[in-house]
C-alpha positions, 0 to 999 in steps of 0.5 A: 039697215042690217040686223045683227044676230044676237048670238053672234057676238055673245061669248060665254060658257056652254052647259057642257063646259060648266059641267066639265068644270064642276066634275073636275072640282068635285074630283079634286074635293073627293081626293083632298077632303079625306087627306085633310081629315086624316091629318086632323088627329096628327095636328091635334097631338102635335099641338098638345105636345107644343102646349105641354112644352109651353106649360113646362116653361111657365112652370119653370118661370113660376119656380124661379119667381116663387121658389116652389113648384105649382101644385096644379094648373089652377095655381098657374092660372091664379098666379097669372102664368097661364090664362084661364082658357089655356088649361087644356090641349086643343084635342081636349086632353088635360095637363097635370103638374107633378110634385117635382114640376113635371108636366104630363098629358092626361087623356 
């Protein structure tokens, strides 16, 4: 009866191969993470601009329904035109509504 060697039919990765794969992944992460971090501020400012436009649309709906401009964001929330969690931009800036219904971003 012949004995088979245990290592003969085993397949897998060697330690060197695994270390090379980890090195490649590490290099990719070092390149990608700074680029993602740089875009975070840009994304937040564009999100704030989009939110401002949405609130402007809601101010116009408020004016059409109630025949007057809202005095503040709180009036929009109590009237049901905005949800209570929708009163600030994603980056933390707040919005103000002027007497003429103009919406502006306050940093």
